[in-house]
KELUM-81225 format. One record per residue (C-alpha): x negated, y, z negated; residue in three letters. Coordinates in steps of 0.001 Angstrom, whole numbers, padded with zeros to 6 digits, always signed. Each point is the difference from the previous one (the first is absolute). Example, Ala and Ser with C-alpha at 12.3 -4.5 7.8 and 13.67 -1.06 7.14 Angstrom:
-012300-004500-007800Ala;-001370+003440+000660Ser;
***
This chain:
-047535-019280-016545Unk;+001456-000378+003499Unk;-000810+001181+003509Unk;+002182+000999+002929Unk;-002242-000774+002966Unk;-000218+001326+003542Unk;+003192+002053-000035Unk;+000663+003088+002093Unk;+000043+002562-002797Unk;+002410+002940+000133Unk;-001223+001781-003104Unk;+002084+003216+000374Unk;-003166+002015-000478Unk;-001432-000462+003485Unk;+002370+000262+002963Unk;-001742-002747+001945Unk;+000193-003548-001401Unk;-003114-002160-000347Unk;-000849-003635-000686Unk;-001304-000628-003524Unk;+000372-002099-003149Unk;+001647+001124-003243Unk;-001505-001195-003267Unk;+002534-000195-002846Unk;-000867-000296-003672Unk;+002158+000464-003106Unk;+002920+001270+002054Unk;-002036+002762+001643Unk;-001724+000510+003335Unk;-003624-000490-000978Unk;-001377+000728+003471Unk;+000772+000102+003718Unk;-002728-001201+002321Unk;-001492-003262+001219Unk;-002114-002970-001094Unk;+001872-000454-003274Unk;-000149-003497-001433Unk;+002183-001700-002569Unk;+000590-003492-001236Unk;+003584+000917-000716Unk;+002929+001137+002159Unk;-000545+000820+003654Unk;+002889+001483+002001Unk;-000664-000241+003722Unk;+001328+003136+001713Unk;-001697-000488+003369Unk;+002087+001603+002759Unk;+002359+001363-002662Unk;+000739+003586-000995Unk;-000710+000975-003602Unk;+001726+002967-001651Unk;+000336+001488-003466Unk;+003233-001018-001716Unk;+002886+002105+001244Unk;+001300+002696-002341Unk;+003518+001430-000338Unk;+000215+003575-001277Unk;+003712-000038-000845Unk;+002356-002868-000779Unk;+002215-001490-002690Unk;-001533-003473-000004Unk;+000700-001821-003248Unk;+002693+002471-001078Unk;+002708-000902+002516Unk;+000361-003747-000355Unk;+000423-002566+002746Unk;+003616-001158+000368Unk;+001357+001559-003187Unk;+001969+003008+001266Unk;+000688+003292-001717Unk;+000498-001481-003460Unk;-003528-001367+000067Unk;-001834+003013+001382Unk;-002304+001877-002347Unk;-001221+002856+002177Unk;+002544+002755-000717Unk;+001229+001442-003280Unk;+003317+001633+000832Unk;+000999+001274-003435Unk;-002205+003119+000048Unk;-001230+002003+002986Unk;-003259+000882-001770Unk;-001924-002914-001531Unk;-003750+000687+000190Unk;-000536-002129-003122Unk;+000802-003264+001823Unk;-002851-002306+001053Unk;+000143-002395+002937Unk;-002182-002474-001880Unk;+002971-000731-002265Unk;+002243-001114+002889Unk;-002501-001851+002190Unk;+000708-003736+000294Unk;-003031-002084+001091Unk;+002279-003007+000578Unk;+001801+001676+002905Unk;-000737-002231+003046Unk;-000414+002996+002304Unk;-003318+000740-001717Unk;-001473-003308+001170Unk;+001518+000548+003451Unk;-001872+003301+000138Unk;-003273-001623-001008Unk;+000299-002761+002593Unk;+000486+002639+002710Unk;-003224+001748-001044Unk;+001494+002808-002102Unk;-002240-000242-003051Unk;+000634+003320-001799Unk;+003110+002150-000289Unk;+001243+003151-001667Unk;+003371-000832-001464Unk;+002520+001624-002245Unk;+003312+001763-000416Unk;+002352+000872+002822Unk;+001255+003396+001023Unk;+003221+000461-001990Unk;-001671+002422-002417Unk;-001478+003446+000470Unk;-002795-001286-002230Unk;+000006-003742-000577Unk;-003154-000927-001893Unk;-003463-001377+000622Unk;-001082-002544+002626Unk;-002612-002752-000025Unk;-002460-001556+002440Unk;-000200-003785-000203Unk;-001549-003012+001693Unk;+002505-002397+001552Unk;-000964-003025-002056Unk;+000394-000844-003667Unk;+002508-000965-002669Unk;-000354+003026-002286Unk;+000229+003584+001221Unk;-002671+001147-002470Unk;-002486-002297+001740Unk;+001114+001108+003493Unk;-000430+003731-000604Unk;-002619+001817+002045Unk;+000920+003422-001371Unk;+002781+001312-002245Unk;+001401+002560+000299Unk;-000716+001049+003574Unk;+002661+002701+000415Unk;+003210+001566-001274Unk;+002866-000871+002343Unk;+002313+002787+001141Unk;+002722+000219+002625Unk;+001713+002651+002085Unk;+002779-000268+002551Unk;+002985-002288+000341Unk;-000680-002628-002653Unk;+000112+002127-003174Unk;+002935+001906+001528Unk;+001949-003198+000636Unk;-000700-001650-003366Unk;+000614+003092-002142Unk;+002515+001990+002054Unk;+002704-000624-002624Unk;-002409+001009-002786Unk;-000867+003532+001074Unk;-002547-000626+002762Unk;+001860+000680+003224Unk;-002552+001958+002060Unk;-003685-000227+000915Unk;-000731+003133-001998Unk;+001405-001701-003106Unk;-002475-002859+000298Unk;-002874+002427+000508Unk;+001171+001943-003072Unk;-000039-003172-002129Unk;-003594-000638+001086Unk;-001051+003586-000697Unk;+001732+000038-003370Unk;-001874-003096-001143Unk;-003319+001412+001172Unk;+000688+003292-001787Unk;+000989-001781-003229Unk;-003095-002158+000129Unk;-002237+002982+000752Unk;+001346+001862-003053Unk;-000313-003141-002133Unk;-003623-000529+001058Unk;-000825+003662-000695Unk;+001358-000327-003546Unk;-001977-003195-000586Unk;-003195+001657+001204Unk;+000566+003077-002180Unk;+000669-002185-003034Unk;-003326-001785+000403Unk;-000508-002034-003189Unk;+002704+001761-002002Unk;+002825-002554-000199Unk;+002363+002584-001477Unk;-000082+001987+003237Unk;+000578-002932+002358Unk;+003280+000016+001931Unk;+002531-002731-000796Unk;-000941-003153+001868Unk;+001650-000169+003439Unk;-000516-003253+001894Unk;+000969+001496+003357Unk;-002386+002926-000384Unk;-002792-002277-001203Unk;+000439-002098+003143Unk;-000411+003054+002240Unk;-003302+001127-001548Unk;-002177-002188+002304Unk;+001713+001687+002973Unk;-000697+003498-001337Unk;-003612-000948-000712Unk;-000395-001375+003534Unk;-000788-003468-001302Unk;+002734-001471+002188Unk;+001985+001476+002906Unk;+003668+000528+000501Unk;+001074-002703+002466Unk;+002998+001621+001652Unk;+002547-001777+002193Unk;+000782+002396+002876Unk;+001450-001096+003346Unk;+001421+003191+001436Unk;-002201+002889+001149Unk;+001429+002483-002527Unk;-000515-002506-002826Unk;-003623-000497+001038Unk;-000582+003735-000193Unk;+001863+000289-003327Unk;-002308-002641-001466Unk;-003019+001982+001182Unk;+001502+003226-001355Unk;+000531-001478-003472Unk;-003482-001537-000105Unk;-001512+003375+000899Unk;+002122+001860-002575Unk;-001217-002228-002832Unk;-003488-000685+001372Unk;+000381-003768-000141Unk;-001186-002813+002243Unk;+002453-001377+002547Unk;+000479-002998+002247Unk;+002834-000006+002505Unk;+002076-003148+000374Unk;+001963-000941+003174Unk;-000619+003273+001940Unk;+002611-001135+002542Unk;+000249+003383+001712Unk;-003677+000833-000319Unk;-000426+000030+003761Unk;+002592+002795+000251Unk;-002109+002330-002164Unk;-003467-001157+001060Unk;-001149+003557+000675Unk;+000861+000942-003586Unk;-001502-003148-001507Unk;-003338+000874+001632Unk;-000396+002311-003016Unk;+000349-002920-002432Unk;-002203-002777+001332Unk;-001407-000465-003505Unk;+003342-001477-001105Unk;+000124-003796+000526Unk;+003051-001089+001997Unk;+001693-003411-000111Unk;+002169-000460+003101Unk;+002961-002368+000196Unk;+001991-002158-000218Unk;+000631+000231+003737Unk;+001058-003559+000885Unk;+003550+000682-001181Unk;+003337+001368+001161Unk;+000517+003741-000503Unk;+002288-000750-002916Unk;+000382+003575-001240Unk;-000106+003542+001336Unk;-003577+000767-000996Unk;-001291-002976+002039Unk;+001526+001118+003297Unk;-003338+001267+001358Unk;-002192-002903-001065Unk;-002553-001046+002613Unk;-002917-002387+000458Unk;-001972+002980+001343Unk;-000088+001689-003434Unk;-003189-001763-001227Unk;-001767+000858+003268Unk;+001033+003669-000068Unk;-001028+000498-003631Unk;-003271-001867+000487Unk;-000890+002121+003002Unk;+000418+003263-001943Unk;-002426-001302-002645Unk;+002305-001416-002667Unk;-000910-003080-002043Unk;+002774-002375+001072Unk;+001125-003220-001657Unk;+002620-002190+001651Unk;+002498-001517-002441Unk;+002779-002576-000133Unk;+001692+001395-003104Unk;+000716-003667-000726Unk;+002555-001433-000400Unk;+001355+002483+002572Unk;-002346-001791+002403Unk;-001360-003319-001302Unk;-003527+000505-001304Unk;-001465-002603+002366Unk;+000855+002238+002970Unk;-002457+002756-000946Unk;-002336-000974+002838Unk;+002940-000126+002423Unk;+000847+003596-000912Unk;-003592+001031+000696Unk;+000137-001859+003314Unk;+003166+001843+001018Unk;-001717+003296-000793Unk;-002775-001056+002412Unk;+002616-000846+002619Unk;+001287+003566-000439Unk;-003467+001399+000730Unk;-001939-000053-003271Unk;-003670-000938+000273Unk;-000468-003634-001121Unk;-002855+000764-002379Unk;+002004+002823-001587Unk;+002981-002355-000394Unk;-002233-002536-001772Unk;-001255+002763-002281Unk;+003653+000833-000706Unk;+000502-003425-001644Unk;-003431-000297-001665Unk;-002249+002857-001073Unk;+002524+002852+000373Unk;+002607-001483-002361Unk;-002808-000952-002402Unk;-000979+003685-000085Unk;+003645+001079-000165Unk;+000581-001944-003228Unk;-003423+000582-001538Unk;-001519-003488+000224Unk;-002466+000429+002884Unk;-002882-000626-002391Unk;+001131-003639-000134Unk;+001948-000887+003151Unk;+000811+001127+003533Unk;-003348-000709+001666Unk;-002627-002714+000124Unk;-002965+001450-001866Unk;-002560-001225-002483Unk;+001365+000169-003540Unk;+003675+000115+000921Unk;+002552-002653-000898Unk;-000162-003070+002244Unk;+003493+000507+001433Unk;-000426-001330+003515Unk;+002233-001070+002885Unk;-001116-002322+002806Unk;+002086-000031+003203Unk;-000270-001782+003339Unk;+000506+003348+001758Unk;+001072+003558-000702Unk;+002626+000113-002782Unk;+001727+002741+001984Unk;+000928-002477+002745Unk;+003059-002190-000482Unk;-001627-003318+000908Unk;-002897+000450-002446Unk;-000052-002334-003007Unk;-001314+000753-003479Unk;-002102-003116-000635Unk;-001527+000783-003386Unk;+000546+002564-002749Unk;-002309+000586-002947Unk;+000851+002122-003025Unk;-002847+000647-002417Unk;-001936-002671+001889Unk;+002642-002685-000500Unk;+001757-001611+002949Unk;+003778+000503-000239Unk;+002060-003114+000703Unk;
***
């Protein structure tokens, strides 16, 4: 048992912070209040700010290794444009030093997985940023089926019959149609093995999407790609999260109709390195938040180093986003986005004791992360 005492608590449930103690037991928040006593560990947080561990809704942490170049990366399969059967858990490397860098900066949970070379790339995972074995780091698996529209699948597969945006969308539709037919045959067969369709690993992998057990997690920067993703999700009646949403501010009036779709915005702290990034703006999180969207701010690490997640949120504030909403965009909103808000993203009784203690606001450049706990353990 341990106690964080006298900290200014930003619990991401109440907008206004308050001074209180946090009682931690067995890796969980046992209670938040006052007058707790313990003969064990006391962490003095007087005149410090206390936050839930920061959460990244979209990155490639652990799949794109530190200092190893293209030959060492494990986040894109470029031999087949449609690979829903792949699982991020099988590429994740807990020994990658960027994972510890993330933890030391206060990023305690991330959604990580395949890149955007494939129209459908496989399933993603949510992990804690500490551990030596991915199976022990998992918070939830799978969390989503990764998909991608726009320039990346076009560029990677342009010599293999995927030259235009409509080709990528057709690949996605074709897989959904195949899986839908496959699932229908399985359901009609019931317990009669003789009537079951021949096993199809790709179709099997898409069944959780069709049953709305996990969403499609679609990479879409450009406005038309965003709307194509929405169109496909509506056609097949599947859940959807939008990733990057670079031109979301250009179609804000249209996106007012889809505020139930979680949106992960970024990476913005980069050069406009391709055509579909030409309209990127730090105002995008603010605009989407103000029309009622659930916004998460992302680094897409290693595009932006994971430890700069709070900097990205701070730059969104500088561009006009409300500070509390920006904090939500790196805590409770991404936790909801990736389906782990029952465990992380806010400081509440019963949740994991993933806690960050700072000497000021983490959204300000001169603030220092002084202590990080993951599952109640201080990270060193």
